Backbone bond lengths (Angstrom), bond angles and torsions (degrees), N, CA, C in turn:
res aa  C-N    CA-C-N  psi(-1)  N-CA   C-N-CA  omega(-1)  CA-C   N-CA-C  phi
1 M - - - 1.459 - - 1.542 109.26 -
2 D 1.323 116.82 52.08 1.444 122.74 178.11 1.511 112.65 -93.28
3 E 1.293 117.05 13.20 1.442 122.38 -179.21 1.516 110.23 -68.70
4 K 1.334 116.45 133.21 1.459 121.35 -178.86 1.524 109.17 -77.11
5 L 1.312 115.38 126.98 1.462 122.30 -176.71 1.524 112.88 -99.02
6 G 1.286 117.35 -11.98 1.465 120.43 -177.19 1.505 109.91 153.57
7 T 1.324 116.06 -157.66 1.454 123.12 -176.05 1.537 110.09 -111.86
8 V 1.328 115.48 143.93 1.446 122.15 172.17 1.531 106.91 -116.96
9 R 1.296 116.74 122.77 1.462 121.27 177.96 1.522 108.72 -125.49
10 I 1.330 114.82 135.18 1.449 120.64 178.61 1.523 107.00 -105.37
11 A 1.316 117.00 122.69 1.484 121.48 -179.54 1.516 109.62 -66.00
12 P 1.322 117.20 142.31 1.483 120.15 176.83 1.529 112.01 -57.33
13 G 1.315 117.65 -28.83 1.464 120.81 177.99 1.513 112.17 -65.04
14 V 1.329 116.94 -32.36 1.461 120.69 177.00 1.532 109.10 -67.73
15 L 1.328 116.69 -44.44 1.466 120.40 177.61 1.526 111.17 -61.20
16 A 1.336 116.13 -38.83 1.469 120.12 178.99 1.516 111.01 -64.72
17 T 1.329 117.01 -39.13 1.462 120.57 178.69 1.522 111.20 -65.95
18 I 1.336 116.99 -41.31 1.454 120.58 177.58 1.540 109.38 -60.63
19 A 1.319 116.71 -47.69 1.473 121.05 179.76 1.534 111.21 -61.52
20 Y 1.309 115.77 -42.78 1.481 121.82 -178.97 1.522 111.31 -61.02
21 L 1.343 116.65 -52.71 1.458 120.65 -176.69 1.521 111.86 -67.47
22 T 1.326 116.27 -36.98 1.463 119.98 178.23 1.512 110.62 -65.72
23 T 1.329 117.78 -42.83 1.476 121.37 -179.72 1.521 110.41 -62.38
24 L 1.325 118.39 -43.67 1.462 121.81 -179.96 1.527 112.29 -63.39
25 S 1.332 117.84 -23.47 1.454 120.46 -178.98 1.525 113.26 -82.67
26 V 1.330 117.68 -9.16 1.469 120.76 -178.97 1.527 109.28 -77.75
27 P 1.333 118.00 127.67 1.467 121.48 177.72 1.548 110.14 -57.84
28 G 1.324 114.95 134.92 1.449 121.63 -178.81 1.512 113.74 101.48
29 V 1.335 117.04 -15.55 1.463 120.58 177.50 1.506 108.36 -87.92
30 V 1.347 115.83 123.86 1.452 121.41 179.07 1.528 109.61 -86.79
31 R 1.318 116.47 -48.93 1.458 121.47 -179.64 1.516 108.48 -166.89
32 M 1.316 115.32 172.65 1.456 121.03 173.98 1.512 107.48 -84.26
33 S 1.299 117.68 154.24 1.443 123.59 179.32 1.507 109.79 -105.86
34 H 1.308 115.91 143.80 1.469 120.59 177.16 1.513 108.09 -90.57
35 D 1.344 115.95 126.07 1.450 118.13 174.27 1.528 108.15 -110.32
36 L 1.318 117.47 160.10 1.440 121.88 -174.82 1.523 113.14 -61.18
37 A 1.308 117.28 -43.92 1.470 120.05 -179.94 1.529 111.37 -60.99
38 N 1.309 116.82 -38.81 1.451 122.88 178.93 1.516 109.58 -64.20
39 S 1.323 117.83 -44.82 1.458 121.98 -178.75 1.517 111.06 -64.42
40 V 1.328 117.87 -42.33 1.463 121.44 178.69 1.540 110.18 -64.51
41 S 1.314 117.17 -42.22 1.457 120.00 -179.20 1.518 111.90 -65.80
42 K 1.347 116.55 -36.56 1.458 119.66 176.01 1.525 110.79 -63.04
43 L 1.320 116.24 -40.20 1.468 119.63 178.47 1.522 111.34 -63.60
44 L 1.330 115.89 -34.32 1.470 120.75 178.57 1.529 112.04 -82.97
45 R 1.340 116.40 -3.80 1.470 123.90 178.15 1.516 112.35 62.09
46 R 1.298 116.87 38.43 1.466 119.08 173.19 1.504 109.33 -77.72
47 E 1.322 116.08 146.02 1.448 120.32 -179.83 1.518 109.87 -81.87
48 G 1.322 116.13 161.40 1.450 122.23 175.12 1.516 113.21 93.21
49 F 1.327 115.87 17.59 1.456 118.96 -178.48 1.540 109.48 -127.29
50 A 1.291 115.58 135.69 1.463 123.36 166.49 1.520 103.69 -131.51
51 S 1.276 117.57 169.14 1.471 120.21 -177.58 1.534 111.02 -52.83
52 G 1.347 116.55 115.82 1.440 121.06 179.02 1.514 115.72 77.03
53 V 1.322 118.02 8.12 1.467 122.09 -176.76 1.516 110.56 -125.56
54 K 1.323 116.99 134.56 1.452 122.11 171.20 1.507 108.25 -127.18
55 I 1.327 116.36 129.40 1.453 122.28 -179.50 1.527 108.69 -118.34
56 Q 1.307 115.71 136.40 1.466 121.87 171.35 1.521 107.52 -125.89
57 V 1.329 115.40 134.50 1.454 120.70 176.38 1.530 107.55 -117.21
58 R 1.339 115.23 122.17 1.435 120.07 178.37 1.533 107.48 -139.12
59 D 1.324 116.15 135.07 1.474 121.31 177.84 1.532 111.15 50.54
60 E 1.313 116.67 43.24 1.466 123.77 177.07 1.514 113.26 60.42
61 A 1.336 117.70 27.87 1.459 122.60 175.12 1.551 108.16 -130.40
62 V 1.319 115.54 165.03 1.466 121.19 -170.61 1.526 111.40 -119.94
63 W 1.302 116.37 137.66 1.472 124.87 171.10 1.509 106.96 -120.39
64 V 1.329 116.88 134.26 1.468 121.87 -175.33 1.518 110.30 -127.27
65 D 1.352 116.28 134.80 1.473 122.93 169.83 1.516 106.75 -118.27
66 L 1.330 116.22 129.91 1.458 122.94 -178.59 1.516 110.37 -125.99
67 H 1.327 115.92 131.55 1.471 122.11 177.78 1.522 107.35 -114.46
68 V 1.345 115.86 117.01 1.465 120.23 -172.01 1.522 113.11 -128.25
69 V 1.316 114.33 159.68 1.459 123.39 170.04 1.527 106.27 -115.14
70 V 1.338 116.05 130.26 1.461 119.96 -178.03 1.511 112.05 -110.63
71 E 1.338 114.40 163.89 1.484 120.28 179.00 1.519 109.99 -69.69
72 A 1.332 115.54 145.01 1.456 120.64 172.73 1.517 107.88 -62.12
73 G 1.313 116.90 137.07 1.448 121.89 179.99 1.523 115.09 88.71
74 A 1.324 117.31 -11.39 1.456 120.29 178.65 1.528 109.09 -73.71
75 N 1.320 115.68 149.19 1.466 121.22 174.07 1.540 106.03 -77.42
76 M 1.310 115.42 105.00 1.464 119.55 -173.27 1.529 112.43 -63.02
77 Y 1.297 117.91 -38.39 1.469 119.94 178.32 1.538 110.63 -62.86
78 Q 1.342 118.03 -45.22 1.442 120.76 179.19 1.515 111.63 -64.11
79 V 1.343 117.34 -42.29 1.467 120.46 177.70 1.536 110.06 -60.96
80 G 1.322 116.49 -44.94 1.456 120.55 -179.65 1.536 112.97 -62.45
81 T 1.325 117.06 -45.36 1.468 119.04 179.76 1.527 111.32 -68.67
82 Q 1.342 117.63 -33.78 1.472 119.80 176.61 1.527 110.62 -65.96
83 I 1.317 117.12 -39.61 1.460 121.71 176.84 1.526 108.60 -60.52
84 Q 1.325 117.20 -48.95 1.472 120.82 -179.72 1.535 111.11 -54.73
85 K 1.313 115.40 -50.15 1.473 121.01 -177.60 1.526 111.53 -61.24
86 E 1.358 115.97 -49.70 1.461 119.35 -174.53 1.523 113.25 -70.01
87 V 1.318 117.50 -38.00 1.480 120.26 177.83 1.518 110.94 -65.96
88 A 1.320 116.94 -45.94 1.480 120.22 -179.99 1.543 109.42 -60.59
89 Q 1.324 116.12 -44.43 1.463 120.56 -178.53 1.532 111.79 -65.00
90 A 1.351 116.52 -42.95 1.463 120.55 -179.81 1.518 111.88 -61.80
91 I 1.329 117.16 -46.00 1.465 120.04 -179.74 1.509 110.03 -65.06
92 D 1.316 117.57 -43.69 1.477 120.38 179.38 1.528 110.82 -63.24
93 N 1.335 117.45 -44.87 1.472 120.60 -177.95 1.536 113.01 -68.81
94 M 1.344 116.05 -41.45 1.464 118.97 -174.50 1.522 113.81 -83.64
95 V 1.323 116.88 -31.08 1.450 120.22 -173.53 1.530 112.96 -116.84
96 G 1.325 116.66 -24.40 1.465 119.84 179.91 1.493 114.87 80.16
97 M 1.343 116.69 16.13 1.453 120.53 178.41 1.515 109.70 -100.40
98 P 1.330 118.53 139.08 1.465 119.57 177.45 1.520 110.63 -70.38
99 V 1.331 115.49 143.47 1.454 121.61 177.71 1.516 108.13 -106.48
100 R 1.318 117.37 118.59 1.455 122.09 -176.83 1.535 112.90 -85.84
101 E 1.344 116.98 -35.11 1.456 120.99 179.45 1.529 110.99 -148.93
102 V 1.319 115.36 143.25 1.453 122.10 168.03 1.525 104.93 -130.77
103 N 1.328 116.06 104.15 1.453 123.41 -179.95 1.517 108.97 -96.97
104 V 1.342 116.02 123.74 1.458 122.01 -177.75 1.514 107.93 -110.22
105 Y 1.332 116.49 124.90 1.465 122.42 177.73 1.520 107.23 -115.48
106 I 1.326 115.39 111.85 1.468 120.01 177.71 1.528 107.12 -84.57
107 Q 1.337 114.72 110.43 1.474 121.71 -171.95 1.515 112.57 -90.10
108 D 1.349 117.17 -25.21 1.451 118.45 -175.35 1.526 108.81 -165.71
109 V 1.329 115.14 169.93 1.457 124.04 176.88 1.513 108.44 -128.77
110 E 1.319 117.02 134.73 1.479 121.59 178.61 1.485 109.76 -126.40
């Protein structure tokens, strides 16, 4: 039953939601940060954005930019690398698309 039945497309907004929820589940992350480019894109209603998340899909692969606020006293490097690992794994497991980059920008500490 390898017959092709049609096309499956995953909206960039779905990828952004996966990245957003996965990032918030990482210990040490307080919240996502709002950046100016993200706010402007939301106003223009471009897809692939959630609060603090930017997704780009090219050649059936995913690039992710995340803007986060971390807990005071957290090891920022460890939090950042854990975010990278978990977001890449979540997108690959849930959607089956390769993740080429997960860029984490720590915007603040609370």
